[in-house]
PLY file of the C-alpha trace (Angstrom):
ply
format ascii 1.0
element vertex 103
property float x
property float y
property float z
element edge 102
property int vertex1
property int vertex2
end_header
101.36 132.14 153.25
103.37 135.30 153.84
100.28 136.96 155.38
99.71 133.93 157.62
103.34 133.99 158.77
103.12 137.73 159.46
100.06 137.28 161.69
101.21 134.09 163.42
103.66 136.07 165.55
100.74 138.07 166.93
98.61 134.97 167.56
101.46 133.04 169.18
102.38 135.90 171.51
98.77 135.91 172.78
98.26 132.14 172.93
101.41 131.24 174.85
101.63 132.31 178.48
105.30 133.18 178.17
105.21 136.24 180.41
107.02 138.16 177.67
105.47 140.99 175.70
107.94 140.35 172.86
106.24 139.31 169.63
107.97 136.34 168.00
108.90 136.68 164.35
107.57 133.99 162.00
109.18 133.55 158.57
107.42 131.82 155.68
109.70 129.05 154.43
106.96 127.03 152.69
107.69 128.34 149.21
103.95 128.26 148.48
102.87 131.18 146.27
99.35 132.54 145.86
96.42 133.01 148.18
94.58 130.35 150.17
91.23 130.29 151.96
91.08 128.16 155.09
89.69 128.08 158.60
92.02 127.42 161.52
90.30 126.50 164.78
92.25 126.57 168.04
91.84 127.45 171.71
93.40 130.62 173.02
92.53 132.21 176.35
94.04 135.63 175.56
93.51 135.91 171.80
91.27 138.42 170.12
88.93 137.91 167.18
90.46 140.66 165.05
94.02 141.12 163.88
95.91 144.15 165.22
95.43 145.97 161.91
91.66 145.41 161.81
90.73 148.15 164.27
89.28 147.47 167.72
89.69 143.82 168.58
86.75 141.99 170.10
87.14 139.09 172.54
87.05 135.73 170.78
84.97 132.68 171.72
87.72 130.40 172.98
86.15 127.08 173.91
88.20 123.92 174.25
90.39 122.89 171.39
93.93 122.38 170.17
96.70 124.91 170.71
97.75 127.10 167.79
100.74 124.79 167.23
98.61 121.62 167.16
96.00 123.25 164.91
98.60 124.37 162.37
100.03 120.87 162.12
96.78 118.86 162.20
94.53 121.13 160.16
96.95 122.71 157.68
99.95 120.36 157.68
102.26 123.20 158.73
104.83 122.96 161.50
106.43 125.83 163.41
110.09 125.25 164.22
111.93 127.38 166.78
115.29 128.54 165.48
117.65 130.10 167.99
120.74 130.95 165.94
119.36 133.27 163.28
121.54 136.19 162.17
119.80 139.54 162.53
120.72 142.98 161.22
121.27 145.27 164.20
122.18 148.94 164.22
123.93 150.22 167.34
124.48 153.91 168.12
127.67 154.14 170.17
127.62 157.85 170.83
126.48 161.32 169.85
128.90 164.13 168.93
126.50 167.03 169.37
123.12 167.87 170.86
120.40 168.31 168.21
118.89 171.77 167.89
115.10 172.29 167.84
113.48 172.70 164.41
0 1
1 2
2 3
3 4
4 5
5 6
6 7
7 8
8 9
9 10
10 11
11 12
12 13
13 14
14 15
15 16
16 17
17 18
18 19
19 20
20 21
21 22
22 23
23 24
24 25
25 26
26 27
27 28
28 29
29 30
30 31
31 32
32 33
33 34
34 35
35 36
36 37
37 38
38 39
39 40
40 41
41 42
42 43
43 44
44 45
45 46
46 47
47 48
48 49
49 50
50 51
51 52
52 53
53 54
54 55
55 56
56 57
57 58
58 59
59 60
60 61
61 62
62 63
63 64
64 65
65 66
66 67
67 68
68 69
69 70
70 71
71 72
72 73
73 74
74 75
75 76
76 77
77 78
78 79
79 80
80 81
81 82
82 83
83 84
84 85
85 86
86 87
87 88
88 89
89 90
90 91
91 92
92 93
93 94
94 95
95 96
96 97
97 98
98 99
99 100
100 101
101 102
C-alpha cells in the first residue's frame, strides 16, 4: 500500500486538470502490510502508461471510464481524503554570512 500511495500523487497530478504542476503528497493510512496484486482501471486524458521511475513513459489507452478517485473507491474500497491542515517540516534559510569559495 505504501508503493500505491507513493505513486498516487503522480497519477492524481496527471488526471486532474488543476493547472498546477505541484505533485500532491499521498500518505498511506490504511495500516495494511504486505504486497497486493490488483488492476485499477480508470480514465485519464494526460496519464502515461509507465510510472516516472520506469524509464520513458508511453501514452496510455485512455478510453471512457471512472476517474482515479471513483476507481479507487469502487474497485479497491479505498477513499482519498483531502487534508488541508497537515503540519510539515520546513527549513528556511534567512541569510548567508559569507560567499562560498569555488572548490
